[in-house]
All heavy atoms as an XYZ file, in Angstrom:
788
protein
N      -7.410    -12.838      2.714
C      -7.059    -11.631      3.422
C      -6.557    -10.593      2.407
O      -5.883    -10.950      1.439
C      -5.956    -11.889      4.447
C      -6.259    -12.947      5.498
S      -7.543    -12.530      6.674
C      -6.911    -11.120      7.493
N      -6.891     -9.361      2.676
C      -6.488     -8.240      1.833
C      -5.999     -7.110      2.727
O      -6.369     -7.037      3.898
C      -7.661     -7.746      0.978
C      -8.069     -8.753     -0.070
C      -8.902     -9.814      0.244
C      -7.588     -8.659     -1.366
C      -9.251    -10.753     -0.714
C      -7.933     -9.598     -2.326
C      -8.772    -10.639     -1.987
O      -9.099    -11.572     -2.934
N      -5.181     -6.239      2.161
C      -4.740     -5.049      2.873
C      -5.078     -3.825      2.038
O      -5.195     -3.901      0.814
C      -3.225     -5.081      3.140
O      -2.535     -5.261      1.901
C      -2.859     -6.196      4.093
N      -5.246     -2.713      2.730
C      -5.461     -1.451      2.024
C      -4.871     -0.327      2.859
O      -4.591     -0.490      4.049
C      -6.950     -1.199      1.775
O      -7.609     -0.903      2.983
N      -4.696      0.783      2.195
C      -4.236      1.986      2.888
C      -4.841      3.201      2.199
O      -5.012      3.210      0.977
C      -2.719      2.086      2.879
N      -5.168      4.191      2.991
C      -5.584      5.489      2.482
C      -4.423      6.433      2.753
O      -3.952      6.545      3.886
C      -6.869      5.992      3.179
C      -7.231      7.386      2.681
C      -8.017      5.017      2.953
N      -3.951      7.072      1.696
C      -2.773      7.938      1.757
C      -3.202      9.368      1.450
O      -3.735      9.624      0.375
C      -1.741      7.506      0.723
C      -1.402      6.056      0.715
C      -1.964      5.098     -0.075
C      -0.412      5.393      1.496
N      -1.386      3.888      0.168
C      -0.424      4.036      1.138
C       0.489      5.825      2.474
C       0.420      3.099      1.713
C       1.333      4.882      3.047
C       1.303      3.545      2.671
N      -2.968     10.291      2.357
C      -3.216     11.711      2.125
C      -1.854     12.375      1.934
O      -1.074     12.506      2.885
C      -3.984     12.314      3.295
C      -5.374     11.725      3.388
O      -6.167     11.871      2.472
N      -5.659     11.008      4.460
N      -1.579     12.749      0.697
C      -0.254     13.188      0.280
C      -0.148     14.709      0.371
O      -1.098     15.433      0.066
C       0.022     12.701     -1.162
C       1.368     13.163     -1.663
C      -0.099     11.189     -1.238
N       1.015     15.176      0.780
C       1.265     16.617      0.842
C       1.155     17.225     -0.555
O       1.488     16.577     -1.551
C       2.652     16.901      1.405
C       2.793     16.539      2.865
C       4.188     16.836      3.355
C       4.311     16.454      4.829
N       5.675     16.690      5.323
N       0.716     18.457     -0.582
C       0.579     19.164     -1.856
C       1.920     19.209     -2.584
O       2.973     19.443     -1.977
C       0.064     20.585     -1.614
C      -0.332     21.301     -2.871
C      -1.055     22.608     -2.599
O      -1.310     22.939     -1.442
O      -1.352     23.294     -3.587
N       1.875     18.951     -3.869
C       3.040     18.934     -4.767
C       4.001     17.779     -4.500
O       5.111     17.766     -5.015
C       3.804     20.268     -4.714
C       2.965     21.433     -5.181
O       2.143     21.240     -6.104
O       3.102     22.534     -4.617
N       3.584     16.786     -3.729
C       4.408     15.604     -3.463
C       3.820     14.354     -4.119
O       4.333     13.249     -3.917
C       4.523     15.358     -1.954
C       5.378     16.341     -1.243
N       6.545     15.998     -0.590
C       5.242     17.678     -1.076
C       7.085     17.066     -0.054
N       6.308     18.107     -0.330
N       2.776     14.510     -4.916
C       2.074     13.359     -5.483
C       2.983     12.480     -6.345
O       2.956     11.250     -6.222
C       0.859     13.815     -6.306
C      -0.193     14.568     -5.523
C       0.044     16.077     -5.431
O       1.125     16.562     -5.839
O      -0.862     16.769     -4.952
N       3.757     13.082     -7.224
C       4.616     12.296     -8.121
C       5.687     11.539     -7.345
O       5.959     10.369     -7.629
C       5.266     13.188     -9.181
C       4.268     13.696    -10.200
O       3.173     13.103    -10.331
O       4.577     14.705    -10.867
N       6.296     12.184     -6.369
C       7.336     11.523     -5.578
C       6.739     10.403     -4.721
O       7.332      9.326     -4.589
C       8.069     12.528     -4.700
C       9.258     11.951     -3.965
C      10.356     11.411     -4.878
O      10.434     11.770     -6.074
O      11.160     10.594     -4.385
N       5.561     10.628     -4.171
C       4.887      9.567     -3.416
C       4.641      8.358     -4.318
O       4.951      7.225     -3.948
C       3.566     10.067     -2.833
C       2.669      8.956     -2.384
C       2.930      8.273     -1.208
C       1.591      8.562     -3.162
C       2.124      7.210     -0.805
C       0.778      7.509     -2.766
C       1.048      6.833     -1.586
N       4.086      8.587     -5.492
C       3.804      7.482     -6.418
C       5.082      6.742     -6.794
O       5.102      5.512     -6.867
C       3.105      7.991     -7.674
C       1.660      8.349     -7.438
C       0.839      8.482     -8.703
N       1.564      8.959     -9.851
C       1.309     10.095    -10.499
N       0.339     10.878    -10.108
N       2.016     10.437    -11.552
N       6.149      7.481     -7.033
C       7.424      6.861     -7.399
C       7.931      5.962     -6.263
O       8.327      4.818     -6.489
C       8.469      7.921     -7.728
C       9.790      7.333     -8.250
C      10.838      8.403     -8.490
N      11.364      8.971     -7.260
C      12.234      8.341     -6.448
N      12.643      7.127     -6.732
N      12.681      8.929     -5.360
N       7.881      6.466     -5.049
C       8.386      5.683     -3.914
C       7.500      4.476     -3.616
O       8.005      3.395     -3.286
C       8.551      6.563     -2.695
C       9.670      7.563     -2.917
C      10.073      8.257     -1.687
N      11.034      9.307     -2.029
C      11.962      9.723     -1.209
N      12.087      9.177     -0.022
N      12.773     10.685     -1.578
N       6.206      4.649     -3.737
C       5.319      3.508     -3.530
C       5.552      2.462     -4.609
O       5.594      1.265     -4.327
C       3.853      3.945     -3.497
C       2.881      2.818     -3.153
C       3.086      2.337     -1.731
C       1.452      3.270     -3.352
N       5.729      2.897     -5.850
C       5.997      1.957     -6.949
C       7.287      1.182     -6.693
O       7.332     -0.033     -6.906
C       6.079      2.696     -8.285
C       6.260      1.779     -9.481
C       5.037      0.935     -9.744
O       3.951      1.481     -9.910
N       5.189     -0.364     -9.787
N       8.329      1.851     -6.237
C       9.588      1.173     -5.917
C       9.360      0.106     -4.850
O       9.878     -1.009     -4.936
C      10.633      2.171     -5.422
C      11.207      3.060     -6.487
C      12.156      4.115     -5.913
O      12.290      4.207     -4.664
O      12.749      4.850     -6.719
N       8.587      0.454     -3.838
C       8.300     -0.478     -2.753
C       7.529     -1.689     -3.253
O       7.850     -2.837     -2.923
C       7.500      0.245     -1.670
O       7.055     -0.652     -0.696
N       6.518     -1.442     -4.071
C       5.694     -2.529     -4.601
C       6.509     -3.403     -5.554
O       6.384     -4.630     -5.535
C       4.441     -1.952     -5.286
C       3.719     -2.995     -6.101
C       3.513     -1.343     -4.242
N       7.350     -2.790     -6.369
C       8.192     -3.568     -7.280
C       9.064     -4.553     -6.494
O       9.181     -5.719     -6.857
C       9.076     -2.656     -8.126
C       8.304     -1.918     -9.206
O       7.141     -2.279     -9.478
O       8.871     -0.952     -9.761
N       9.671     -4.071     -5.417
C      10.525     -4.935     -4.597
C       9.695     -6.012     -3.898
O      10.083     -7.185     -3.871
C      11.278     -4.093     -3.577
N       8.556     -5.644     -3.355
C       7.710     -6.602     -2.630
C       7.169     -7.677     -3.553
O       7.067     -8.846     -3.157
C       6.568     -5.868     -1.938
N       6.824     -7.302     -4.780
C       6.218     -8.273     -5.688
C       7.181     -9.404     -6.050
O       6.744    -10.513     -6.366
C       5.689     -7.592     -6.944
O       6.743     -7.065     -7.717
N       8.473     -9.142     -5.981
C       9.453    -10.197     -6.248
C       9.440    -11.250     -5.148
O       9.673    -12.426     -5.398
C      10.857     -9.596     -6.388
C      11.072     -8.653     -7.571
C      12.456     -8.026     -7.498
C      10.872     -9.386     -8.886
N       9.178    -10.830     -3.922
C       9.170    -11.741     -2.784
C       7.785    -12.281     -2.458
O       7.654    -13.204     -1.651
C       9.755    -11.045     -1.557
C      11.216    -10.676     -1.744
C      11.830    -10.095     -0.493
O      11.395    -10.453      0.615
O      12.754     -9.286     -0.632
N       6.744    -11.683     -3.054
C       5.371    -12.072     -2.745
C       4.604    -12.394     -4.031
O       3.657    -11.696     -4.392
C       4.674    -10.938     -1.985
C       5.288    -10.569     -0.638
C       4.758     -9.233     -0.152
C       5.033    -11.675      0.385
N       5.008    -13.453     -4.721
C       4.296    -13.796     -5.959
C       2.835    -14.117     -5.653
O       2.506    -14.681     -4.610
C       5.046    -15.017     -6.482
C       5.747    -15.581     -5.302
C       6.039    -14.431     -4.381
N       1.980    -13.715     -6.545
C       0.555    -13.973     -6.369
C      -0.207    -12.851     -5.702
O      -1.431    -12.840     -5.713
N       0.502    -11.903     -5.108
C      -0.159    -10.757     -4.492
C      -0.296     -9.669     -5.552
O       0.681     -9.276     -6.187
C       0.637    -10.204     -3.290
C       0.901    -11.297     -2.252
C      -0.066     -9.007     -2.679
C      -0.325    -11.839     -1.568
N      -1.500     -9.181     -5.746
C      -1.760     -8.105     -6.696
C      -1.805     -6.792     -5.921
O      -2.532     -6.677     -4.930
C      -3.095     -8.325     -7.447
C      -3.401     -7.153     -8.359
C      -3.053     -9.634     -8.226
N      -1.011     -5.841     -6.358
C      -0.964     -4.521     -5.733
C      -1.629     -3.515     -6.670
O      -1.373     -3.521     -7.873
C       0.488     -4.083     -5.502
C       1.230     -4.946     -4.525
C       1.929     -6.063     -4.947
C       1.234     -4.627     -3.173
C       2.618     -6.860     -4.053
C       1.927     -5.417     -2.270
C       2.622     -6.539     -2.707
N      -2.457     -2.640     -6.100
C      -3.108     -1.580     -6.892
C      -2.995     -0.255     -6.152
O      -3.052     -0.219     -4.926
C      -4.585     -1.895     -7.093
C      -4.849     -3.062     -7.989
C      -6.354     -3.246     -8.215
N      -6.603     -4.331     -9.127
C      -6.788     -5.593     -8.752
N      -6.749     -5.912     -7.481
N      -7.013     -6.524     -9.655
N      -2.885      0.823     -6.930
C      -2.930      2.168     -6.375
C      -3.983      2.945     -7.139
O      -3.929      3.035     -8.363
C      -1.565      2.867     -6.499
C      -1.505      4.282     -5.921
C      -1.751      4.277     -4.415
C      -0.153      4.932     -6.245
N      -4.930      3.484     -6.402
C      -6.017      4.276     -6.986
C      -5.873      5.717     -6.521
O      -5.436      5.974     -5.398
C      -7.377      3.732     -6.525
C      -7.597      2.234     -6.700
C      -8.890      1.820     -6.030
C      -7.609      1.878     -8.163
N      -6.272      6.639     -7.395
C      -6.210      8.065     -7.070
C      -7.617      8.637     -7.107
O      -8.382      8.393     -8.036
C      -5.329      8.792     -8.073
C      -5.072     10.230     -7.732
C      -4.123     10.835     -8.746
N      -3.626     12.105     -8.278
C      -2.605     12.731     -8.794
N      -1.960     12.209     -9.827
N      -2.218     13.892     -8.329
N      -7.943      9.417     -6.109
C      -9.253     10.051     -6.004
C      -9.383     11.114     -7.087
O      -8.570     12.033     -7.180
C      -9.393     10.675     -4.613
C     -10.777     11.186     -4.303
O     -11.485     11.641     -5.222
O     -11.151     11.161     -3.116
N     -10.392     10.999     -7.916
C     -10.608     11.936     -9.014
C     -10.943     13.326     -8.488
O     -10.532     14.334     -9.064
C     -11.742     11.420     -9.943
C     -12.102     12.441    -11.003
C     -11.344     10.104    -10.582
N     -11.675     13.397     -7.392
C     -12.093     14.686     -6.843
C     -11.058     15.300     -5.911
O     -11.096     16.503     -5.649
C     -13.429     14.531     -6.122
C     -14.546     14.158     -7.093
C     -15.868     13.903     -6.387
O     -15.966     14.118     -5.167
O     -16.805     13.485     -7.085
N     -10.125     14.491     -5.396
C      -9.072     14.981     -4.514
C      -7.770     14.289     -4.925
O      -7.437     13.227     -4.407
C      -9.406     14.686     -3.048
C      -8.310     15.132     -2.111
O      -7.270     15.642     -2.521
N      -8.527     14.920     -0.816
N      -7.028     14.869     -5.857
C      -5.850     14.196     -6.417
C      -4.693     13.997     -5.434
O      -3.697     13.372     -5.776
C      -5.446     15.092     -7.585
C      -6.078     16.404     -7.316
C      -7.303     16.147     -6.495
N      -4.839     14.471     -4.204
C      -3.816     14.232     -3.180
C      -4.166     13.014     -2.322
O      -3.404     12.639     -1.452
C      -3.649     15.459     -2.296
C      -3.055     16.643     -3.063
C      -2.970     17.918     -2.231
N      -2.507     17.670     -0.893
C      -2.944     18.351      0.186
N      -3.851     19.296      0.066
N      -2.475     18.074      1.385
N      -5.303     12.399     -2.595
C      -5.761     11.238     -1.819
C      -5.658      9.980     -2.683
O      -6.175      9.922     -3.802
C      -7.197     11.458     -1.381
C      -7.793     10.348     -0.571
C      -9.200     10.774     -0.160
N     -10.084      9.665     -0.027
C     -10.435      9.113      1.130
N      -9.952      9.603      2.252
N     -11.268      8.108      1.164
N      -4.974      8.975     -2.154
C      -4.770      7.706     -2.834
C      -5.262      6.566     -1.948
O      -5.260      6.678     -0.726
C      -3.280      7.473     -3.120
C      -2.677      8.455     -4.079
C      -2.243      9.704     -3.640
C      -2.507      8.128     -5.413
C      -1.674     10.606     -4.523
C      -1.931      9.027     -6.304
C      -1.519     10.272     -5.854
N      -5.646      5.479     -2.588
C      -5.985      4.249     -1.880
C      -5.191      3.127     -2.540
O      -5.196      2.995     -3.766
C      -7.496      3.939     -1.953
C      -7.797      2.583     -1.339
C      -8.310      5.032     -1.285
N      -4.503      2.359     -1.737
C      -3.815      1.175     -2.258
C      -4.490     -0.057     -1.687
O      -5.077     -0.020     -0.604
C      -2.330      1.195     -1.885
O      -2.164      1.168     -0.478
N      -4.425     -1.144     -2.444
C      -4.893     -2.420     -1.920
C      -4.010     -3.522     -2.462
O      -3.364     -3.376     -3.496
C      -6.388     -2.655     -2.189
C      -6.727     -2.698     -3.656
O      -6.113     -3.424     -4.430
N      -7.717     -1.929     -4.055
N      -3.971     -4.611     -1.707
C      -3.122     -5.742     -2.080
C      -3.768     -7.033     -1.601
O      -4.412     -7.074     -0.559
C      -1.737     -5.593     -1.464
N      -3.568     -8.074     -2.397
C      -4.078     -9.377     -2.002
C      -4.272    -10.255     -3.215
O      -3.996     -9.840     -4.338
N      -4.730    -11.433     -3.027
C      -5.038    -12.033     -1.734
C      -3.771    -12.541     -1.033
O      -2.862    -13.065     -1.666
C      -5.953    -13.206     -2.087
C      -5.559    -13.593     -3.480
C      -5.100    -12.318     -4.146
N      -3.742    -12.351      0.284
C      -2.665    -12.855      1.128
C      -3.056    -14.240      1.612
O      -4.232    -14.532      1.798
C      -2.455    -11.925      2.330
C      -2.054    -10.533      1.943
C      -2.874     -9.498      1.636
C      -0.724    -10.046      1.826
N      -2.142     -8.382      1.328
C      -0.811     -8.688      1.438
C       0.537    -10.602      2.005
C       0.306     -7.899      1.241
C       1.656     -9.797      1.808
C       1.526     -8.474      1.423
N      -2.065    -15.090      1.875
C      -2.341    -16.458      2.354
C      -2.904    -16.462      3.770
O      -3.739    -17.289      4.107
C      -1.066    -17.306      2.325
C      -0.593    -17.669      0.941
C       0.532    -18.700      0.973
N       1.597    -18.384      1.924
C       2.721    -17.750      1.619
N       2.936    -17.339      0.394
N       3.629    -17.505      2.541
N      -2.408    -15.515      4.599
C      -2.799    -15.543      6.012
C      -2.482    -14.207      6.667
O      -1.713    -13.392      6.137
C      -2.030    -16.646      6.748
O      -0.637    -16.345      6.732
N      -3.037    -14.013      7.830
C      -2.725    -12.832      8.627
C      -1.250    -12.844      9.028
O      -0.607    -11.794      9.090
C      -3.625    -12.779      9.869
C      -3.467    -11.566     10.768
C      -3.692    -10.264     10.001
C      -4.441    -11.656     11.945
N      -0.707    -14.030      9.253
C       0.712    -14.149      9.615
C       1.617    -13.655      8.492
O       2.651    -13.030      8.752
C       1.050    -15.609      9.977
C       0.408    -16.097     11.252
C      -1.077    -16.446     11.128
O      -1.576    -16.650     10.001
O      -1.743    -16.508     12.170
N       1.238    -13.913      7.242
C       2.024    -13.420      6.112
C       2.005    -11.894      6.075
O       3.029    -11.257      5.828
C       1.488    -13.990      4.801
C       2.331    -13.599      3.600
C       1.728    -14.029      2.268
O       0.511    -14.103      2.117
N       2.588    -14.311      1.302
N       0.853    -11.304      6.342
C       0.733     -9.838      6.372
C       1.585     -9.269      7.503
O       2.335     -8.305      7.305
C      -0.740     -9.418      6.524
C      -1.547     -9.840      5.305
C      -0.850     -7.913      6.756
C      -3.052     -9.721      5.475
N       1.481     -9.869      8.671
C       2.250     -9.403      9.824
C       3.743     -9.489      9.561
O       4.497     -8.550      9.862
C       1.871    -10.212     11.080
O       0.467    -10.048     11.321
C       2.658     -9.760     12.291
N       4.183    -10.596      8.966
C       5.612    -10.756      8.648
C       6.076     -9.687      7.670
O       7.173     -9.123      7.819
C       5.872    -12.156      8.084
N       5.250     -9.395      6.661
C       5.609     -8.354      5.695
C       5.710     -7.000      6.395
O       6.678     -6.267      6.202
C       4.566     -8.314      4.570
C       4.837     -7.295      3.469
S       4.172     -5.615      3.754
C       2.450     -5.914      4.015
N       4.725     -6.662      7.223
C       4.735     -5.358      7.902
C       5.870     -5.237      8.909
O       6.346     -4.132      9.165
C       3.396     -5.111      8.578
C       2.293     -4.831      7.584
C       0.991     -4.564      8.281
N      -0.071     -4.258      7.319
C      -1.361     -4.376      7.584
N      -1.764     -4.761      8.781
N      -2.249     -4.087      6.654
N       6.303     -6.354      9.479
C       7.401     -6.338     10.442
C       8.772     -6.329      9.781
O       9.780     -6.110     10.451
C       7.310     -7.553     11.372
C       6.163     -7.455     12.361
O       5.610     -6.340     12.547
O       5.807     -8.502     12.958
N       8.814     -6.540      8.474
C      10.104     -6.643      7.776
C      10.817     -5.299      7.724
O      10.198     -4.231      7.708
C       9.905     -7.174      6.354
O       9.304     -6.188      5.531
N      12.132     -5.362      7.688
C      12.933     -4.132      7.596
C      12.675     -3.415      6.273
O      12.707     -2.185      6.213
C      14.417     -4.440      7.767
O      14.849     -5.352      6.777
N      12.380     -4.179      5.221
C      12.100     -3.570      3.920
C      10.824     -2.731      3.970
O      10.783     -1.621      3.441
C      11.966     -4.646      2.834
C      13.233     -5.388      2.522
C      13.483     -6.577      3.458
O      12.670     -6.805      4.398
O      14.507     -7.253      3.271
N       9.793     -3.260      4.606
C       8.538     -2.508      4.729
C       8.747     -1.262      5.582
O       8.279     -0.170      5.233
C       7.441     -3.392      5.340
C       6.124     -2.676      5.487
C       5.284     -2.511      4.402
C       5.730     -2.175      6.720
C       4.065     -1.850      4.534
C       4.514     -1.518      6.859
C       3.680     -1.352      5.770
N       9.465     -1.399      6.680
C       9.721     -0.256      7.563
C      10.514      0.830      6.829
O      10.212      2.027      6.955
C      10.468     -0.711      8.819
C       9.673     -1.691      9.676
C       8.358     -1.116     10.170
O       8.276      0.043     10.551
N       7.315     -1.926     10.147
N      11.501      0.429      6.032
C      12.284      1.402      5.254
C      11.414      2.074      4.202
O      11.532      3.291      3.967
C      13.480      0.713      4.599
N      10.543      1.305      3.578
C       9.638      1.862      2.575
C       8.719      2.910      3.194
O       8.516      3.996      2.641
C       8.820      0.733      1.950
O       7.792      1.252      1.146
N       8.149      2.579      4.345
C       7.264      3.527      5.025
C       8.024      4.797      5.414
O       7.507      5.902      5.267
C       6.628      2.877      6.254
C       5.658      1.752      5.911
S       4.282      2.275      4.856
C       3.435      3.383      5.954
N       9.238      4.638      5.874
C      10.044      5.802      6.252
C      10.334      6.681      5.042
O      10.316      7.913      5.145
C      11.346      5.342      6.910
N      10.578      6.074      3.885
C      10.890      6.863      2.691
C       9.680      7.634      2.177
O       9.825      8.653      1.516
C      11.456      5.973      1.583
O      10.433      5.264      0.915
N       8.480      7.147      2.486
C       7.266      7.836      2.036
C       6.760      8.860      3.038
O       6.023      9.778      2.678
C       6.161      6.807      1.744
C       6.430      5.989      0.508
S       5.049      4.942      0.057
C       5.088      3.725      1.359
N       7.158      8.736      4.296
C       6.593      9.558      5.372
C       6.717     11.054      5.115
O       5.780     11.815      5.395
C       7.248      9.192      6.695
N       7.834     11.484      4.570
C       8.036     12.914      4.352
C       7.092     13.490      3.296
O       6.960     14.703      3.179
C       9.484     13.196      3.970
C       9.873     12.639      2.605
C      11.340     12.820      2.298
O      11.708     13.923      1.851
O      12.104     11.864      2.522
N       6.428     12.628      2.542
C       5.527     13.070      1.476
C       4.057     12.973      1.871
O       3.181     13.283      1.063
C       5.778     12.246      0.211
C       7.205     12.306     -0.220
N       7.763     13.442     -0.766
C       8.205     11.393     -0.129
C       9.044     13.219     -1.012
N       9.335     11.989     -0.639
N       3.806     12.576      3.119
C       2.434     12.321      3.554
C       1.983     13.286      4.645
O       2.751     13.612      5.548
C       2.318     10.898      4.093
C       2.625      9.780      3.108
C       2.689      8.449      3.828
C       1.584      9.751      1.993
N       0.719     13.692      4.552
C       0.081     14.378      5.667
C      -0.414     13.346      6.668
O      -0.344     13.551      7.873
C      -1.099     15.231      5.188
C      -0.661     16.516      4.509
O       0.410     17.049      4.872
O      -1.391     16.983      3.618
N      -0.945     12.229      6.158
C      -1.456     11.164      7.018
C      -1.678      9.908      6.184
O      -1.698      9.958      4.958
C      -2.767     11.582      7.677
O      -3.776     11.772      6.705
N      -1.841      8.793      6.880
C      -2.205      7.549      6.216
C      -2.859      6.623      7.233
O      -2.680      6.775      8.442
C      -1.007      6.870      5.552
C       0.056      6.374      6.505
C       0.033      5.066      6.976
C       1.088      7.204      6.923
C       1.007      4.611      7.841
C       2.055      6.756      7.783
C       2.019      5.459      8.247
O       2.986      5.017      9.110
N      -3.625      5.678      6.720
C      -4.272      4.674      7.562
C      -4.207      3.340      6.837
O      -4.666      3.227      5.703
C      -5.728      5.044      7.828
C      -6.448      4.053      8.696
C      -7.901      4.428      8.943
O      -8.322      5.538      8.587
O      -8.619      3.575      9.491
N      -3.635      2.344      7.500
C      -3.485      1.012      6.932
C      -4.510      0.083      7.588
O      -4.711      0.131      8.799
C      -2.053      0.481      7.153
C      -1.061      1.361      6.402
C      -1.934     -0.968      6.717
C       0.380      0.995      6.620
N      -5.134     -0.773      6.764
C      -6.147     -1.703      7.270
C      -5.911     -3.101      6.715
O      -5.311     -3.278      5.659
C      -7.549     -1.246      6.838
O      -7.833      0.043      7.329
N      -6.444     -4.079      7.431
C      -6.429     -5.471      7.009
C      -7.878     -5.931      6.898
O      -8.693     -5.649      7.779
C      -5.678     -6.343      8.035
O      -4.361     -5.818      8.194
C      -5.593     -7.787      7.570
N      -8.174     -6.631      5.821
C      -9.555     -7.015      5.508
C      -9.663     -8.509      5.295
O      -8.751     -9.134      4.763
C     -10.011     -6.316      4.225
C      -9.901     -4.837      4.290
C      -8.798     -4.083      3.974
C     -10.887     -3.915      4.692
N      -9.063     -2.756      4.151
C     -10.353     -2.611      4.598
C     -12.203     -4.053      5.125
C     -11.057     -1.473      4.917
C     -12.922     -2.907      5.450
C     -12.347     -1.636      5.337
N     -10.816     -9.042      5.640
C     -11.126    -10.428      5.330
C     -12.253    -10.422      4.307
O     -13.187     -9.629      4.407
C     -11.470    -11.188      6.606
C     -12.848    -11.664      6.766
C     -13.091    -12.342      8.106
O     -12.817    -13.542      8.224
O     -13.559    -11.659      8.999
N     -12.126    -11.260      3.297
C     -13.131    -11.364      2.236
C     -14.368    -12.066      2.801
O     -14.269    -13.157      3.356
C     -12.568    -12.140      1.061
C     -13.489    -12.300     -0.141
C     -13.802    -10.954     -0.767
C     -12.863    -13.240     -1.156
N     -15.527    -11.418      2.665
C     -16.766    -12.015      3.151
C     -17.766    -12.289      2.016
O     -18.714    -13.035      2.219
C     -17.426    -11.162      4.259
C     -16.549    -11.143      5.495
C     -17.722     -9.769      3.782
N     -17.554    -11.690      0.848
C     -18.404    -11.951     -0.305
C     -17.663    -11.548     -1.555
O     -16.835    -10.640     -1.531
C     -19.708    -11.177     -0.201
N     -17.975    -12.224     -2.681
C     -17.342    -11.900     -3.955
C     -18.304    -12.248     -5.083
O     -18.956    -13.294     -5.044
C     -16.037    -12.682     -4.095
C     -15.265    -12.355     -5.339
C     -13.888    -13.015     -5.336
O     -13.788    -14.202     -4.972
O     -12.938    -12.333     -5.709
N     -18.388    -11.371     -6.054
C     -19.207    -11.593     -7.232
C     -18.316    -11.349     -8.451
O     -17.582    -10.368     -8.492
C     -20.409    -10.622     -7.272
C     -21.198    -10.812     -8.547
C     -21.282    -10.813     -6.040
N     -18.370    -12.241     -9.412
C     -17.569    -12.008    -10.628
C     -18.408    -12.212    -11.856
O     -19.512    -12.633    -11.840
C     -16.344    -12.903    -10.669
O     -16.620    -14.226    -10.370
C-alpha cells in the first residue's frame, strides 16, 4: 500500500509549506520505520507538489496514521498555506526494477 497527495500551495507560501511538511515527515518517520516519504515539485508549476509514502504494511496502518492527533495537527498547520489538496491511497499492482 502507498499513499500520495497533490498539494496546491498558495502563492509565496511554498517555502513555509515545505518546512511544515518536512517537520511532519521527520516526526512520522521516527514512528514509522521503513516508510519512505518523498516530496516532488512540479517543474512547470512550482506551487504544485506531490508527496508519496510507502510501502505501508496495511490499510489499517494508514488509517491509524491519518486518525492520529499528530497527523491532524500536521494537516492543520499546513492548511493556511494551501489552496487545495487531495490525498489518495494506492495498492501496488505492478513493479519493474
